[in-house]
C-alpha positions as CSV (number, residue, x, y, z in Angstrom):
1,M,265.7,-95.6,-36.1
2,T,265.4,-99.4,-36.7
3,T,267.9,-101.3,-38.8
4,L,267.2,-105.0,-39.2
5,A,269.0,-107.9,-40.9
6,Q,267.1,-110.1,-43.4
7,P,264.1,-111.2,-41.3
8,V,262.8,-114.7,-40.8
9,N,259.6,-114.3,-42.8
10,T,256.7,-116.8,-43.2
11,K,253.1,-116.8,-44.3
12,S,252.2,-117.7,-40.7
13,Y,253.8,-119.1,-37.6
14,S,254.4,-122.4,-39.4
15,E,256.6,-125.5,-38.8
16,N,259.6,-124.4,-40.8
17,V,259.9,-121.3,-38.6
18,L,259.3,-123.5,-35.5
19,N,262.2,-125.8,-36.3
20,Y,264.6,-122.8,-36.6
21,S,263.1,-121.3,-33.5
22,W,264.1,-124.3,-31.4
23,Y,267.6,-124.0,-32.7
24,V,267.7,-120.3,-31.6
25,L,266.2,-121.3,-28.2
26,G,268.9,-123.9,-27.7
27,L,271.7,-121.6,-28.7
28,L,270.5,-118.7,-26.6
29,T,270.0,-121.1,-23.6
30,M,273.7,-122.1,-24.1
31,V,274.7,-118.4,-24.1
32,Y,272.7,-117.8,-20.9
33,A,274.4,-120.8,-19.3
34,L,277.8,-119.2,-20.2
35,N,276.5,-116.0,-18.8
36,F,275.8,-117.5,-15.4
37,L,278.9,-119.7,-15.5
38,D,281.1,-116.6,-15.9
39,R,279.0,-114.7,-13.4
40,T,279.0,-117.3,-10.6
41,L,282.4,-119.0,-11.1
42,I,284.0,-116.7,-8.6
43,Y,281.7,-117.9,-5.8
44,I,283.1,-121.4,-5.6
45,L,286.6,-119.9,-5.6
46,F,285.9,-117.4,-2.7
47,T,288.0,-119.5,-0.3
48,P,291.3,-119.7,-2.2
49,I,290.9,-116.1,-3.4
50,K,290.3,-114.9,0.1
51,K,293.3,-116.8,1.4
52,E,295.7,-115.6,-1.4
53,L,294.7,-112.0,-1.4
54,A,293.7,-111.7,2.3
55,L,290.2,-110.3,1.7
56,S,287.4,-109.7,4.1
57,D,283.9,-111.1,3.6
58,L,282.6,-107.6,2.6
59,Q,285.4,-107.4,-0.1
60,L,284.3,-110.9,-1.4
61,A,280.7,-109.7,-1.6
62,L,281.9,-106.6,-3.5
63,L,283.7,-108.8,-6.0
64,G,280.9,-111.3,-6.2
65,S,278.0,-108.9,-6.6
66,T,278.6,-105.1,-6.5
67,S,281.4,-105.0,-9.0
68,F,279.4,-106.9,-11.5
69,V,276.1,-105.2,-10.7
70,I,277.3,-101.6,-11.2
71,F,277.2,-101.5,-14.9
72,Y,275.1,-104.6,-15.4
73,T,272.1,-102.8,-13.9
74,L,272.9,-99.3,-15.2
75,L,273.5,-100.4,-18.8
76,G,270.5,-102.8,-18.8
77,I,268.1,-100.0,-19.5
78,P,270.0,-98.3,-22.4
79,F,270.9,-101.7,-23.8
80,G,267.2,-102.7,-23.5
81,R,266.2,-99.6,-25.5
82,L,269.0,-100.4,-28.0
83,A,267.5,-103.9,-28.3
84,D,264.2,-102.3,-29.4
85,R,266.0,-100.3,-32.2
86,T,268.8,-102.4,-33.6
87,I,269.9,-105.9,-34.6
88,R,269.5,-107.9,-31.4
89,K,271.7,-110.9,-32.3
90,N,274.6,-108.6,-33.0
91,L,274.2,-106.9,-29.7
92,I,274.3,-110.3,-28.0
93,A,277.4,-111.5,-29.9
94,I,279.3,-108.3,-29.0
95,G,278.3,-108.7,-25.3
96,L,279.3,-112.3,-25.2
97,T,282.7,-111.5,-26.7
98,I,283.3,-108.8,-24.0
99,W,282.2,-110.9,-21.0
100,S,284.0,-114.0,-22.1
101,L,287.3,-112.1,-22.6
102,F,287.2,-110.4,-19.2
103,S,286.1,-113.6,-17.4
104,G,289.2,-115.3,-18.7
105,L,291.4,-112.3,-17.9
106,T,290.2,-112.5,-14.2
107,G,292.8,-115.3,-13.8
108,Y,295.6,-112.8,-14.4
109,A,294.5,-110.4,-11.7
110,E,296.9,-109.8,-8.8
111,S,294.8,-107.7,-6.5
112,F,291.3,-106.9,-5.3
113,W,291.0,-104.0,-7.7
114,G,292.3,-106.1,-10.6
115,I,289.5,-108.7,-10.1
116,F,287.0,-105.8,-9.5
117,L,287.8,-104.3,-12.9
118,C,287.4,-107.6,-14.7
119,R,284.1,-108.2,-12.9
120,V,282.9,-104.7,-13.9
121,M,283.6,-105.6,-17.6
122,V,281.9,-109.0,-17.3
123,G,278.9,-107.0,-16.1
124,V,279.1,-104.6,-19.0
125,G,279.1,-107.5,-21.5
126,E,276.3,-109.4,-19.8
127,A,274.0,-106.4,-19.7
128,T,273.5,-106.8,-23.4
129,L,272.0,-110.3,-23.2
130,G,268.7,-110.3,-21.3
131,P,266.7,-107.7,-23.1
132,A,267.9,-108.7,-26.6
133,A,267.6,-112.5,-26.0
134,L,264.1,-112.4,-24.4
135,S,262.9,-110.0,-27.1
136,L,264.2,-112.4,-29.8
137,L,262.5,-115.4,-28.3
138,S,259.1,-113.6,-28.1
139,D,259.3,-113.1,-31.8
140,F,260.2,-116.7,-32.5
141,F,257.5,-118.4,-30.4
142,P,253.7,-117.7,-30.0
143,V,252.3,-115.9,-26.9
144,R,250.7,-119.1,-25.5
145,M,254.2,-120.6,-25.1
146,R,255.9,-117.4,-23.8
147,A,256.5,-118.3,-20.1
148,T,257.4,-121.9,-21.1
149,V,260.0,-120.8,-23.7
150,Q,261.5,-118.2,-21.5
151,A,261.7,-120.7,-18.6
152,I,263.6,-123.1,-20.9
153,Y,265.9,-120.2,-21.7
154,S,266.2,-119.3,-18.0
155,A,267.2,-122.9,-17.3
156,G,270.6,-121.6,-18.4
157,I,270.9,-120.1,-14.9
158,P,271.1,-123.4,-12.9
159,L,272.8,-125.1,-15.8
160,G,275.6,-122.5,-16.0
161,G,275.7,-122.2,-12.2
162,G,276.0,-126.0,-11.8
163,V,278.8,-126.2,-14.3
164,A,280.6,-123.3,-12.6
165,F,280.4,-125.0,-9.2
166,F,281.3,-128.5,-10.5
167,L,284.1,-127.6,-12.8
168,G,285.2,-124.5,-11.0
169,G,285.6,-126.4,-7.7
170,W,287.4,-129.3,-9.4
171,I,289.8,-127.1,-11.5
172,G,290.3,-124.8,-8.5
173,D,291.4,-127.6,-6.3
174,S,293.5,-129.4,-9.0
175,L,295.1,-126.5,-10.9
176,G,294.4,-123.4,-8.8
177,W,291.7,-120.7,-9.0
178,R,293.3,-118.8,-11.8
179,W,293.1,-121.8,-14.2
180,A,289.4,-122.0,-13.6
181,F,288.9,-118.6,-15.1
182,Y,291.2,-119.4,-18.0
183,L,289.5,-122.7,-19.0
184,L,285.9,-121.7,-18.4
185,G,286.0,-118.0,-19.5
186,F,287.7,-117.8,-22.9
187,P,285.6,-120.6,-24.7
188,G,282.7,-118.2,-24.9
189,L,284.5,-116.3,-27.7
190,L,283.8,-119.2,-30.1
191,V,280.1,-119.3,-29.2
192,A,279.8,-115.6,-30.1
193,L,280.4,-116.5,-33.7
194,F,277.4,-118.8,-33.9
195,V,275.2,-116.0,-32.3
196,F,276.4,-113.5,-34.9
197,L,275.3,-115.9,-37.7
198,L,271.7,-116.1,-36.4
199,K,268.8,-114.7,-38.4
200,E,266.8,-111.7,-37.1
201,P,263.0,-112.2,-36.9
202,I,260.3,-109.7,-37.7
203,R,259.4,-107.8,-34.5
204,G,255.9,-108.7,-33.2
205,Q,255.3,-111.5,-35.8
206,T,253.9,-113.8,-33.1
207,E,251.6,-111.2,-31.4
208,K,247.8,-111.7,-31.6
209,N,247.0,-108.0,-31.0
210,V,249.7,-106.2,-33.0
211,V,247.6,-103.0,-33.4
212,A,247.4,-102.6,-29.6
213,Y,251.1,-102.4,-29.4
214,Q,251.8,-99.5,-31.8
215,S,252.6,-97.0,-29.0
216,G,256.3,-96.9,-28.2
217,D,255.9,-94.3,-25.4
218,W,258.0,-95.6,-22.5
219,K,255.8,-93.8,-20.0
220,R,253.3,-96.6,-20.4
221,L,255.7,-98.8,-18.4
222,L,255.5,-96.4,-15.4
223,S,251.7,-96.3,-15.4
224,S,251.2,-99.9,-14.5
225,K,250.8,-100.5,-10.8
226,A,250.9,-104.3,-11.4
227,L,254.3,-103.9,-12.9
228,R,255.6,-102.1,-9.8
229,F,254.4,-104.9,-7.6
230,H,255.9,-107.3,-10.1
231,H,259.4,-105.7,-9.9
232,I,259.5,-105.4,-6.1
233,G,258.2,-109.0,-5.6
234,Y,260.7,-110.6,-7.9
235,A,263.5,-108.4,-6.6
236,L,262.9,-109.8,-3.2
237,F,262.6,-113.3,-4.5
238,S,265.9,-112.9,-6.4
239,L,267.6,-111.5,-3.2
240,A,267.1,-114.9,-1.5
241,G,268.2,-116.8,-4.6
242,Y,271.3,-114.8,-5.3
243,S,272.3,-115.0,-1.6
244,L,272.1,-118.8,-1.8
245,T,274.3,-118.8,-4.9
246,I,276.9,-116.4,-3.5
247,W,277.0,-117.5,0.1
248,G,275.9,-121.1,-0.1
249,P,279.4,-122.5,-0.8
250,S,280.9,-120.5,2.1
251,F,278.1,-121.5,4.4
252,F,278.6,-125.2,3.8
253,S,282.4,-124.8,4.0
254,R,282.4,-122.8,7.2
255,V,279.4,-124.3,9.1
256,H,279.6,-127.9,7.9
257,G,283.3,-128.2,7.1
258,L,282.9,-129.5,3.5
259,S,285.8,-129.1,1.0
260,I,285.6,-126.9,-2.1
261,T,285.6,-130.0,-4.4
262,T,282.7,-131.7,-2.4
263,I,280.7,-128.4,-2.4
264,G,281.3,-127.9,-6.1
265,L,280.2,-131.5,-6.9
266,L,277.1,-131.3,-4.8
267,A,276.2,-127.8,-5.9
268,G,276.7,-128.7,-9.6
269,I,274.6,-131.8,-9.4
270,L,271.8,-130.2,-7.3
271,S,271.7,-127.1,-9.6
272,I,271.2,-129.3,-12.6
273,I,268.7,-131.9,-11.3
274,G,266.8,-129.4,-9.1
275,G,267.2,-126.0,-10.7
276,V,266.8,-126.9,-14.4
277,P,263.5,-128.9,-14.0
278,G,262.2,-126.4,-11.5
279,T,262.8,-123.5,-13.9
280,I,261.2,-125.2,-16.9
281,L,258.2,-126.6,-15.0
282,G,257.7,-123.2,-13.4
283,G,257.3,-121.7,-16.8
284,Y,254.9,-124.4,-17.9
285,A,252.8,-124.3,-14.8
286,S,252.6,-120.5,-14.8
287,D,251.3,-120.6,-18.4
288,W,248.6,-122.9,-17.1
289,F,247.8,-120.5,-14.3
290,R,247.8,-117.6,-16.8
291,K,244.8,-119.2,-18.6
292,K,242.8,-118.5,-15.4
293,G,243.4,-114.8,-15.7
294,P,246.1,-112.1,-16.4
295,G,247.4,-112.3,-12.8
296,G,247.8,-116.1,-12.9
297,R,251.6,-116.1,-13.3
298,M,252.3,-113.9,-10.3
299,R,249.8,-115.8,-8.2
300,F,251.7,-119.0,-9.0
301,T,255.1,-117.6,-8.1
302,A,253.6,-116.1,-4.8
303,Y,252.9,-119.7,-3.8
304,G,256.4,-120.7,-4.8
305,A,257.9,-117.9,-2.6
306,I,255.9,-119.2,0.4
307,C,257.1,-122.8,-0.2
308,C,260.7,-121.5,0.0
309,I,260.4,-120.2,3.6
310,P,260.4,-123.6,5.4
311,L,263.1,-124.9,3.0
312,W,265.3,-122.0,4.0
313,L,264.8,-122.6,7.7
314,L,265.6,-126.3,7.3
315,L,268.7,-125.5,5.3
316,L,270.0,-123.1,8.0
317,Y,269.2,-125.0,11.1
318,S,269.5,-128.7,10.3
319,N,272.7,-130.6,10.9
320,N,271.5,-133.8,9.1
321,I,273.4,-134.0,5.8
322,I,270.6,-135.8,4.1
323,L,268.1,-133.1,5.1
324,L,270.5,-130.4,4.1
325,I,271.0,-131.9,0.6
326,G,267.2,-132.4,0.2
327,A,266.4,-128.8,1.4
328,N,269.0,-127.4,-1.0
329,L,267.7,-129.5,-3.9
330,F,264.1,-128.4,-3.4
331,L,265.1,-124.8,-2.7
332,L,267.0,-124.6,-6.0
333,G,263.9,-125.9,-7.7
334,A,261.3,-123.7,-6.0
335,G,263.6,-120.7,-5.9
336,L,263.9,-120.5,-9.7
337,I,260.3,-121.1,-10.8
338,W,259.8,-117.4,-11.1
339,L,262.3,-116.7,-14.0
340,G,260.1,-117.6,-16.9
341,P,256.8,-116.1,-15.5
342,A,258.4,-112.8,-14.5
343,A,259.8,-112.2,-18.0
344,A,256.6,-113.3,-19.7
345,D,254.5,-110.9,-17.8
346,V,256.8,-108.0,-18.6
347,H,256.6,-108.9,-22.3
348,D,252.8,-109.1,-22.2
349,I,252.5,-105.6,-20.6
350,A,255.2,-103.9,-22.6
351,G,254.5,-105.2,-26.1
352,P,257.0,-105.6,-29.0
353,Q,257.9,-101.9,-29.3
354,L,258.9,-101.6,-25.6
355,R,259.9,-105.1,-24.9
356,G,263.6,-104.6,-24.6
357,L,263.2,-101.5,-22.5
358,G,260.7,-103.2,-20.3
359,I,263.1,-106.1,-19.6
360,G,265.9,-103.6,-19.0
361,V,263.9,-101.8,-16.3
362,Y,262.9,-105.2,-14.8
363,F,266.5,-106.5,-14.8
364,F,267.7,-103.2,-13.3
365,T,265.2,-103.4,-10.4
366,V,265.7,-107.1,-9.7
367,N,269.5,-107.0,-9.9
368,I,270.1,-103.8,-8.0
369,I,268.1,-105.2,-5.0
370,G,268.8,-108.9,-5.4
371,Y,272.5,-108.6,-6.4
372,G,273.6,-105.2,-5.4
373,F,272.1,-104.9,-1.9
374,G,271.4,-108.4,-0.7
375,P,274.7,-110.3,-0.7
376,P,276.8,-107.3,0.5
377,I,274.4,-106.9,3.4
378,V,274.9,-110.5,4.3
379,G,278.7,-110.0,4.0
380,K,278.7,-107.0,6.2
381,I,276.6,-108.8,8.8
382,N,279.1,-111.7,8.6
383,D,281.9,-109.3,9.4
384,L,280.0,-107.7,12.3
385,M,279.2,-111.1,13.8
386,S,282.8,-112.3,13.3
387,V,281.7,-115.3,11.2
388,S,285.3,-116.0,10.2
389,T,286.0,-117.0,13.8
390,T,282.5,-118.1,14.7
391,P,281.1,-119.8,11.6
392,S,277.8,-120.9,13.2
393,Q,276.8,-117.2,13.3
394,M,276.3,-117.4,9.5
395,K,272.9,-119.1,10.2
396,Y,271.6,-115.8,11.5
397,S,273.0,-113.5,8.8
398,L,271.2,-115.6,6.2
399,L,267.8,-115.3,7.9
400,I,267.4,-112.3,5.5
401,C,266.6,-114.9,2.8
402,P,263.4,-116.4,4.3
403,L,262.2,-112.9,5.3
404,A,262.7,-111.8,1.7
405,C,260.7,-114.7,0.4
406,A,257.8,-113.8,2.8
407,L,257.7,-110.2,1.6
408,S,258.1,-111.4,-2.0
409,A,255.0,-113.6,-1.7
410,L,253.0,-110.6,-0.4
411,F,254.0,-108.2,-3.2
412,L,253.4,-110.9,-5.9
413,W,250.0,-111.6,-4.6
414,L,249.1,-107.9,-4.6
415,G,250.5,-107.7,-8.1
416,S,248.4,-110.6,-9.3
417,K,245.2,-109.0,-7.9
418,T,246.2,-105.6,-9.5
419,M,246.9,-107.2,-12.8
420,E,243.5,-108.8,-12.8
421,K,242.0,-105.4,-12.5
422,E,244.3,-103.7,-15.1
423,G,243.9,-106.6,-17.5
424,A,246.6,-107.6,-20.1
425,L,247.1,-107.0,-23.7
426,N,247.3,-110.7,-24.6
């Protein structure tokens, strides 16, 4: 059963719709930035939290990834299905309210389990966003712009992460880690009001082949071999990216002796000047590759995964601060080019009737591997190698990241070839 608010209706995809569409894109990008701000804020605060609560690296990894991922991944699929059947902007507004509230409440936690519970609820709230927001954007912009638009939206990742590192590090050093959660978590409650006031578009209004999408049988998603390669390839790509986000600050603090404030400043600046352009240009470039054939986007991101391998090795084994900053900058850019293309390909294959569910399954796979398994494995290896007492050993535990990039490139290349054979609906 589908219940919709008053739709944004037009004779065609005309300029008056386009103007409002850019407003929606801007607001949802801000929401996604808040999403990643609240998700990644804890990483820059690992050091003071570890010191105050006497936590191990494995416990930090559980707080940074597993606690969040438990319900973020499990609820992504049912929330994706809900996004196909209900008012999407309301779903986003409710989720934003939940995750902002519990992000702020993290500052009141007095134990590992207190933070764990708050992180679980942040994951519950954030699980509503991806399927609903990406589905909305596909109904506001034409197919030819799909990867570009979704890449602009995905630029909220480095933007939110950059703000979290920059302000989180500064507030954490100046006022304490608890105040970072108070001041950066609760403001999302106000933004939720603006999301609630958005208009809901007509589903599929921008599709060229609407008739081809009438089937809502979810089994179609399981029949695509290209989609399976797609999910595995991007899950491995995300494992490397999430590990950099989660363990990068600790790596620079332990191995190179940088302060939290310095790391926060550098990470914030590099995320914004490297990650934001990389994400947006990745979407634009992949749309160009898509013109060459249905598998063009995955072929493009396979090249990006290969480029990340030498950047990772340089980051791990160089002691030159200029080279380290440069490697980090380009790694943030190259490591995020896949965000727009990945979502766009899912939407092309799934169609408007299964778009939310398709994104939910995609998010589940990517996050359960990239977030749920990757960072805790690194944390456990850190503990086994006594990284706390021998920080240089962290260079070896993070070798999992360039290896993941190599495997990602392989699966994405296979996916591009398979998608050429299967074809695409648009």
